C-alpha positions as YAML, in Angstrom:
chain: A
units: angstrom
residues:
- id: 1
  name: MET
  ca: [96.51, -239.54, -55.82]
- id: 2
  name: GLN
  ca: [97.98, -237.90, -59.00]
- id: 3
  name: ALA
  ca: [96.80, -234.43, -57.76]
- id: 4
  name: VAL
  ca: [98.64, -234.79, -54.59]
- id: 5
  name: ILE
  ca: [101.74, -236.05, -56.34]
- id: 6
  name: GLN
  ca: [101.80, -233.32, -58.66]
- id: 7
  name: LYS
  ca: [101.49, -230.75, -55.81]
- id: 8
  name: ILE
  ca: [104.44, -232.49, -54.07]
- id: 9
  name: GLN
  ca: [106.29, -232.45, -57.27]
- id: 10
  name: GLU
  ca: [105.77, -228.75, -57.55]
- id: 11
  name: LEU
  ca: [106.71, -228.13, -54.01]
- id: 12
  name: THR
  ca: [110.00, -230.21, -54.05]
- id: 13
  name: GLY
  ca: [111.24, -229.93, -57.64]
- id: 14
  name: LYS
  ca: [111.59, -233.72, -57.44]
- id: 15
  name: LYS
  ca: [110.09, -236.04, -59.85]
- id: 16
  name: TYR
  ca: [109.57, -239.26, -57.95]
- id: 17
  name: ILE
  ca: [107.32, -239.06, -54.84]
- id: 18
  name: LYS
  ca: [106.47, -241.86, -52.33]
- id: 19
  name: LEU
  ca: [103.94, -241.07, -49.71]
- id: 20
  name: THR
  ca: [104.30, -242.75, -46.42]
- id: 21
  name: GLN
  ca: [102.32, -243.40, -43.24]
- id: 22
  name: SER
  ca: [104.32, -240.93, -41.23]
- id: 23
  name: GLY
  ca: [107.39, -238.97, -41.23]
- id: 24
  name: ASP
  ca: [109.25, -241.64, -39.00]
- id: 25
  name: HIS
  ca: [108.29, -244.19, -41.72]
- id: 26
  name: ALA
  ca: [110.07, -241.93, -44.19]
- id: 27
  name: ILE
  ca: [113.14, -242.03, -42.02]
- id: 28
  name: LYS
  ca: [112.97, -245.73, -41.77]
- id: 29
  name: HIS
  ca: [112.94, -246.13, -45.49]
- id: 30
  name: ILE
  ca: [116.10, -243.91, -45.70]
- id: 31
  name: ILE
  ca: [117.71, -246.13, -43.06]
- id: 32
  name: ASP
  ca: [116.83, -249.23, -45.09]
- id: 33
  name: LEU
  ca: [118.14, -247.58, -48.13]
- id: 34
  name: ALA
  ca: [121.45, -246.87, -46.47]
- id: 35
  name: ILE
  ca: [121.65, -250.73, -45.70]
- id: 36
  name: ASN
  ca: [120.64, -251.56, -49.38]
- id: 37
  name: LEU
  ca: [123.48, -249.22, -50.62]
- id: 38
  name: GLN
  ca: [125.89, -250.83, -48.31]
- id: 39
  name: LYS
  ca: [126.42, -247.66, -46.44]
- id: 40
  name: ASP
  ca: [127.80, -248.32, -43.17]
- id: 41
  name: ARG
  ca: [127.35, -244.91, -41.29]
- id: 42
  name: ILE
  ca: [125.27, -241.91, -41.04]
- id: 43
  name: VAL
  ca: [126.08, -238.56, -40.27]
- id: 44
  name: ILE
  ca: [123.51, -236.38, -38.32]
- id: 45
  name: GLN
  ca: [123.54, -232.99, -36.41]
- id: 46
  name: ASP
  ca: [124.60, -233.08, -32.81]
- id: 47
  name: GLN
  ca: [121.38, -230.86, -32.02]
- id: 48
  name: GLY
  ca: [118.30, -229.61, -33.96]
- id: 49
  name: GLY
  ca: [117.56, -232.78, -35.67]
- id: 50
  name: TRP
  ca: [115.04, -235.65, -35.00]
- id: 51
  name: LEU
  ca: [115.02, -238.45, -32.46]
- id: 52
  name: THR
  ca: [114.59, -241.28, -34.87]
- id: 53
  name: TYR
  ca: [117.49, -240.52, -37.00]
- id: 54
  name: LYS
  ca: [119.57, -242.04, -34.17]
- id: 55
  name: SER
  ca: [117.27, -244.58, -32.90]
- id: 56
  name: TYR
  ca: [116.72, -246.25, -36.30]
- id: 57
  name: ALA
  ca: [120.25, -246.16, -37.28]
- id: 58
  name: THR
  ca: [121.21, -247.80, -33.88]
- id: 59
  name: LYS
  ca: [118.78, -250.53, -34.71]
- id: 60
  name: ALA
  ca: [120.27, -250.96, -38.10]
- id: 61
  name: LYS
  ca: [123.55, -251.23, -36.47]
- id: 62
  name: LEU
  ca: [124.94, -248.31, -38.49]
- id: 63
  name: ILE
  ca: [127.88, -246.25, -37.26]
- id: 64
  name: ILE
  ca: [126.47, -242.79, -36.17]
- id: 65
  name: LEU
  ca: [128.63, -239.78, -36.53]
- id: 66
  name: GLU
  ca: [127.28, -236.41, -34.88]
- id: 67
  name: THR
  ca: [128.58, -233.45, -36.71]
- id: 68
  name: ARG
  ca: [129.33, -230.34, -34.54]
- id: 69
  name: THR
  ca: [126.71, -227.45, -35.04]
- id: 70
  name: ASP
  ca: [126.24, -223.91, -34.12]
- id: 71
  name: TYR
  ca: [122.98, -224.46, -32.36]
- id: 72
  name: GLY
  ca: [121.80, -226.79, -35.09]
- id: 73
  name: LEU
  ca: [123.49, -225.19, -37.98]
- id: 74
  name: VAL
  ca: [126.22, -227.35, -39.60]
- id: 75
  name: ASP
  ca: [129.85, -226.60, -38.68]
- id: 76
  name: PHE
  ca: [131.26, -227.26, -42.22]
- id: 77
  name: GLU
  ca: [134.96, -227.96, -41.03]
- id: 78
  name: ASP
  ca: [133.58, -230.75, -38.89]
- id: 79
  name: PHE
  ca: [131.10, -232.02, -41.32]
- id: 80
  name: GLU
  ca: [133.54, -232.28, -44.10]
- id: 81
  name: LYS
  ca: [135.76, -234.48, -41.91]
- id: 82
  name: LYS
  ca: [132.92, -236.99, -41.24]
- id: 83
  name: ILE
  ca: [131.16, -237.47, -44.44]
- id: 84
  name: THR
  ca: [132.59, -240.04, -46.95]
- id: 85
  name: ALA
  ca: [131.35, -242.21, -49.79]
- id: 86
  name: ASN
  ca: [130.52, -244.78, -47.27]
- id: 87
  name: SER
  ca: [127.88, -242.57, -45.44]
- id: 88
  name: LEU
  ca: [124.69, -240.99, -45.76]
- id: 89
  name: ALA
  ca: [124.13, -237.37, -44.15]
- id: 90
  name: ILE
  ca: [120.73, -236.47, -42.86]
- id: 91
  name: VAL
  ca: [120.47, -232.81, -42.43]
- id: 92
  name: ASN
  ca: [117.45, -230.99, -41.06]
- id: 93
  name: SER
  ca: [117.18, -228.02, -43.34]
- id: 94
  name: LEU
  ca: [115.12, -225.93, -40.70]
- id: 95
  name: ALA
  ca: [117.09, -226.96, -37.70]
- id: 96
  name: GLY
  ca: [114.90, -227.28, -34.64]
- id: 97
  name: TYR
  ca: [112.17, -225.49, -36.71]
- id: 98
  name: PHE
  ca: [113.95, -222.31, -36.10]
- id: 99
  name: ALA
  ca: [117.18, -221.86, -38.04]
- id: 100
  name: GLU
  ca: [117.66, -222.18, -41.88]
- id: 101
  name: GLN
  ca: [120.68, -224.35, -43.10]
- id: 102
  name: ASN
  ca: [123.11, -223.21, -45.87]
- id: 103
  name: MET
  ca: [121.88, -226.24, -47.81]
- id: 104
  name: GLU
  ca: [123.80, -225.02, -51.04]
- id: 105
  name: LEU
  ca: [126.91, -225.49, -49.12]
- id: 106
  name: VAL
  ca: [125.83, -228.70, -47.29]
- id: 107
  name: SER
  ca: [125.11, -230.15, -50.76]
- id: 108
  name: GLN
  ca: [128.46, -229.07, -52.32]
- id: 109
  name: LYS
  ca: [130.38, -230.69, -49.43]
- id: 110
  name: CYS
  ca: [128.42, -233.82, -49.97]
- id: 111
  name: LYS
  ca: [128.94, -233.86, -53.72]
- id: 112
  name: GLU
  ca: [132.71, -233.29, -53.18]
- id: 113
  name: LYS
  ca: [132.88, -236.47, -50.83]
- id: 114
  name: ASN
  ca: [130.29, -238.47, -52.82]
- id: 115
  name: CYS
  ca: [128.26, -238.60, -49.65]
- id: 116
  name: LEU
  ca: [124.43, -239.10, -50.12]
- id: 117
  name: LEU
  ca: [122.32, -236.09, -48.80]
- id: 118
  name: VAL
  ca: [119.03, -236.57, -47.20]
- id: 119
  name: ASN
  ca: [117.25, -233.40, -46.56]
- id: 120
  name: ASP
  ca: [114.68, -233.47, -43.91]
- id: 121
  name: ILE
  ca: [112.28, -230.85, -44.93]
- id: 122
  name: SER
  ca: [109.60, -231.28, -42.39]
- id: 123
  name: GLY
  ca: [110.01, -227.83, -41.24]
- id: 124
  name: SER
  ca: [111.44, -226.00, -44.43]
- id: 125
  name: VAL
  ca: [108.91, -227.42, -46.85]
- id: 126
  name: GLY
  ca: [107.86, -224.68, -49.15]
- id: 127
  name: THR
  ca: [111.19, -222.97, -49.19]
- id: 128
  name: GLU
  ca: [113.97, -222.87, -51.69]
- id: 129
  name: ILE
  ca: [116.23, -224.86, -49.32]
- id: 130
  name: SER
  ca: [113.62, -227.74, -49.18]
- id: 131
  name: LYS
  ca: [114.63, -228.44, -52.87]
- id: 132
  name: ILE
  ca: [118.22, -229.22, -52.36]
- id: 133
  name: GLY
  ca: [119.43, -232.73, -51.68]
- id: 134
  name: ASN
  ca: [119.71, -236.29, -53.24]
- id: 135
  name: ILE
  ca: [116.52, -237.35, -51.49]
- id: 136
  name: LEU
  ca: [113.92, -235.24, -49.42]
- id: 137
  name: ILE
  ca: [111.93, -236.50, -46.52]
- id: 138
  name: CYS
  ca: [108.99, -234.86, -45.01]
- id: 139
  name: SER
  ca: [106.48, -235.34, -42.04]
- id: 140
  name: CYS
  ca: [102.83, -234.09, -42.58]
- id: 141
  name: GLY
  ca: [102.05, -234.92, -38.91]
- id: 142
  name: THR
  ca: [100.47, -232.73, -36.12]
- id: 143
  name: TYR
  ca: [101.99, -229.25, -35.82]
- id: 144
  name: LYS
  ca: [103.91, -229.61, -38.99]
- id: 145
  name: PRO
  ca: [103.80, -226.80, -41.78]
- id: 146
  name: ILE
  ca: [101.63, -229.49, -43.74]
- id: 147
  name: ASN
  ca: [99.50, -230.01, -40.72]
- id: 148
  name: LEU
  ca: [97.30, -233.12, -41.52]
- id: 149
  name: GLY
  ca: [98.28, -234.95, -38.45]
- id: 150
  name: HIS
  ca: [99.27, -238.12, -40.54]
- id: 151
  name: GLY
  ca: [101.69, -239.13, -43.09]
- id: 152
  name: GLY
  ca: [104.79, -238.01, -44.88]
- id: 153
  name: PHE
  ca: [106.71, -238.46, -48.12]
- id: 154
  name: VAL
  ca: [109.99, -239.24, -49.80]
- id: 155
  name: ALA
  ca: [111.02, -237.45, -53.02]
- id: 156
  name: THR
  ca: [113.95, -237.62, -55.28]
- id: 157
  name: ASN
  ca: [114.97, -237.20, -58.84]
- id: 158
  name: ASP
  ca: [117.05, -240.42, -58.98]
- id: 159
  name: GLU
  ca: [114.99, -243.17, -60.37]
- id: 160
  name: GLU
  ca: [117.42, -245.85, -59.22]
- id: 161
  name: LEU
  ca: [117.41, -244.86, -55.70]
- id: 162
  name: PHE
  ca: [113.66, -244.45, -55.75]
- id: 163
  name: ALA
  ca: [113.39, -248.20, -56.97]
- id: 164
  name: LEU
  ca: [115.22, -249.13, -53.67]
- id: 165
  name: ILE
  ca: [112.68, -247.26, -51.32]
- id: 166
  name: LEU
  ca: [110.18, -249.93, -50.22]
- id: 167
  name: GLY
  ca: [107.72, -250.26, -47.50]
- id: 168
  name: ASN
  ca: [104.40, -249.13, -46.11]
- id: 169
  name: THR
  ca: [102.25, -246.63, -48.12]
- id: 170
  name: PHE
  ca: [99.99, -243.75, -47.23]
- id: 171
  name: ASP
  ca: [96.42, -244.22, -46.27]
- id: 172
  name: GLU
  ca: [94.66, -243.14, -49.43]
- id: 173
  name: LYS
  ca: [91.38, -242.07, -47.45]
- id: 174
  name: GLN
  ca: [93.76, -239.19, -46.22]
- id: 175
  name: LEU
  ca: [94.48, -237.76, -49.78]
- id: 176
  name: PRO
  ca: [91.71, -235.12, -49.99]
- id: 177
  name: GLY
  ca: [93.01, -233.88, -46.43]
- id: 178
  name: LEU
  ca: [96.64, -233.92, -47.59]
- id: 179
  name: LEU
  ca: [95.86, -231.87, -50.86]
- id: 180
  name: ARG
  ca: [93.94, -229.18, -48.66]
- id: 181
  name: GLU
  ca: [96.88, -228.94, -46.23]
- id: 182
  name: ILE
  ca: [99.43, -228.52, -49.07]
- id: 183
  name: GLU
  ca: [97.27, -225.67, -50.52]
- id: 184
  name: LYS
  ca: [97.12, -223.94, -47.12]
- id: 185
  name: LEU
  ca: [100.93, -224.17, -46.83]
- id: 186
  name: PRO
  ca: [101.77, -220.58, -48.14]
- id: 187
  name: LEU
  ca: [99.37, -219.05, -45.85]
- id: 188
  name: ARG
  ca: [100.77, -221.16, -42.85]
- id: 189
  name: ARG
  ca: [104.36, -220.25, -43.66]
- id: 190
  name: GLU
  ca: [103.34, -216.40, -43.85]
- id: 191
  name: PHE
  ca: [101.65, -216.63, -40.50]
- id: 192
  name: PHE
  ca: [104.58, -218.44, -39.09]
- id: 193
  name: LEU
  ca: [106.99, -215.84, -40.22]
- id: 194
  name: LYS
  ca: [105.11, -212.88, -39.05]
- id: 195
  name: THR
  ca: [104.43, -214.43, -35.68]
- id: 196
  name: SER
  ca: [108.01, -215.24, -35.16]
- id: 197
  name: GLN
  ca: [109.06, -211.76, -36.22]
- id: 198
  name: LYS
  ca: [106.83, -210.08, -33.75]
- id: 199
  name: ILE
  ca: [108.17, -212.33, -30.96]
- id: 200
  name: LYS
  ca: [111.75, -211.59, -31.85]
- id: 201
  name: LYS
  ca: [110.82, -207.86, -31.68]
- id: 202
  name: ASP
  ca: [108.96, -208.23, -28.39]
- id: 203
  name: LEU
  ca: [111.91, -210.17, -26.85]
- id: 204
  name: LYS
  ca: [114.71, -208.19, -28.44]
- id: 205
  name: ASP
  ca: [116.19, -207.37, -24.96]
- id: 206
  name: PHE
  ca: [116.82, -211.32, -24.46]
- id: 207
  name: GLU
  ca: [119.52, -213.53, -26.21]
- id: 208
  name: ILE
  ca: [117.51, -215.13, -29.08]
- id: 209
  name: ILE
  ca: [119.37, -217.93, -30.86]
- id: 210
  name: HIS
  ca: [120.07, -217.35, -34.54]
- id: 211
  name: PRO
  ca: [117.65, -214.17, -34.50]
- id: 212
  name: THR
  ca: [117.89, -213.24, -38.18]
- id: 213
  name: SER
  ca: [117.06, -216.72, -39.51]
- id: 214
  name: ALA
  ca: [113.66, -216.93, -41.17]
- id: 215
  name: GLY
  ca: [112.51, -219.87, -38.97]
- id: 216
  name: ILE
  ca: [109.28, -220.76, -37.33]
- id: 217
  name: ASN
  ca: [110.12, -221.39, -33.77]
- id: 218
  name: VAL
  ca: [111.74, -218.81, -31.72]
- id: 219
  name: ILE
  ca: [114.52, -219.96, -29.07]
- id: 220
  name: VAL
  ca: [115.42, -217.72, -26.25]
- id: 221
  name: LYS
  ca: [118.10, -218.47, -23.92]
- id: 222
  name: PHE
  ca: [118.09, -217.54, -20.21]
- id: 223
  name: LYS
  ca: [120.97, -217.36, -17.77]
- id: 224
  name: SER
  ca: [118.92, -217.28, -14.63]
- id: 225
  name: GLU
  ca: [115.47, -218.33, -12.98]
- id: 226
  name: GLU
  ca: [114.48, -214.71, -13.23]
- id: 227
  name: GLU
  ca: [115.00, -214.58, -17.12]
- id: 228
  name: LYS
  ca: [113.47, -217.88, -17.46]
- id: 229
  name: LYS
  ca: [110.38, -216.71, -15.60]
- id: 230
  name: LYS
  ca: [110.07, -213.55, -17.83]
- id: 231
  name: ILE
  ca: [110.00, -215.47, -21.01]
- id: 232
  name: ILE
  ca: [107.55, -218.03, -19.79]
- id: 233
  name: ASP
  ca: [105.33, -215.22, -18.48]
- id: 234
  name: TYR
  ca: [105.46, -213.59, -21.87]
- id: 235
  name: CYS
  ca: [104.46, -216.93, -23.43]
- id: 236
  name: ASP
  ca: [101.60, -217.40, -21.14]
- id: 237
  name: ASN
  ca: [100.25, -213.88, -21.26]
- id: 238
  name: ASN
  ca: [100.37, -214.24, -25.21]
- id: 239
  name: LYS
  ca: [99.02, -217.94, -25.32]
- id: 240
  name: TYR
  ca: [102.13, -219.20, -27.02]
- id: 241
  name: PRO
  ca: [102.88, -222.89, -26.43]
- id: 242
  name: TYR
  ca: [106.58, -223.44, -25.20]
- id: 243
  name: THR
  ca: [108.86, -226.12, -24.49]
- id: 244
  name: LEU
  ca: [111.99, -225.85, -22.19]
- id: 245
  name: CYS
  ca: [115.40, -226.80, -23.45]
- id: 246
  name: PRO
  ca: [118.04, -228.59, -23.47]
- id: 247
  name: ARG
  ca: [116.37, -230.94, -25.87]
- id: 248
  name: TYR
  ca: [118.17, -232.55, -28.73]
- id: 249
  name: ILE
  ca: [115.43, -231.78, -31.22]
- id: 250
  name: ARG
  ca: [115.75, -228.22, -30.44]
- id: 251
  name: VAL
  ca: [119.08, -226.97, -28.71]
- id: 252
  name: LEU
  ca: [121.44, -228.17, -25.95]
- id: 253
  name: GLU
  ca: [121.27, -225.02, -24.10]
- id: 254
  name: ASN
  ca: [119.13, -223.54, -21.29]
- id: 255
  name: ALA
  ca: [116.37, -221.94, -23.22]
- id: 256
  name: VAL
  ca: [112.77, -221.49, -23.98]
- id: 257
  name: SER
  ca: [111.49, -222.78, -27.34]
- id: 258
  name: ILE
  ca: [108.43, -220.68, -28.25]
- id: 259
  name: GLU
  ca: [106.71, -223.24, -30.49]
- id: 260
  name: VAL
  ca: [105.11, -221.14, -33.22]
- id: 261
  name: LYS
  ca: [104.60, -224.18, -35.18]
- id: 262
  name: ARG
  ca: [101.72, -225.32, -32.84]
- id: 263
  name: LEU
  ca: [99.83, -222.05, -33.39]
- id: 264
  name: LYS
  ca: [96.57, -222.04, -35.55]
- id: 265
  name: LEU
  ca: [96.04, -219.36, -38.23]
- id: 266
  name: SER
  ca: [93.06, -218.24, -36.29]
- id: 267
  name: ASP
  ca: [95.28, -217.66, -33.13]
...
């Protein structure tokens, strides 16, 4: 256990680590924390986030405010209006697994409004933006950068907040596998970046959303069935998995999300 905790501490820059059964369990802990802290609302992205932000908050009867985004990237004028000392903001720092947030500015705005910032680092883990926030949450599920197929974690430097995070714990039989997957993370990130760069180059004549961002997935807009077919044919010919948008967890736009995160290193 201690070897895994130490690796996650190094990855995140956070002292206190709680392993969880899944990424969704980590999110549930955060919603419970909001209730314990008497926060009455959460602020989430209008796209590029994760489904259980909203579903768990709804069950907890929290007020849900969706901040406007540019295809998942926070619109700071709108964000600033919605965050307050009574709110908890959950921001996916790699929106839809394809676009890096300006987490320094997100953090600055939250500090100014005394809003608790939760950074979902499931996609960004291993990068500098994954270290920013009062609390970090991460999934280690299937097709995630830490690709264990099980578990997740919560991380923070705030001992008082950490003491309030209660609930189910990680299956310790999975610890050796988690350690292996964490050690593979740099290679996986390098593979993802090279693959996404290749796809962006191949599809440069199409409209790629946030093309300069160092993301994992590549999301390509289409304006016609003909364009859609060309993008899908490209995916099929190269054996790239894809999903069609609009989808909240990617973008609310007619587009093909090329799911680089589902590829194996051997591919």
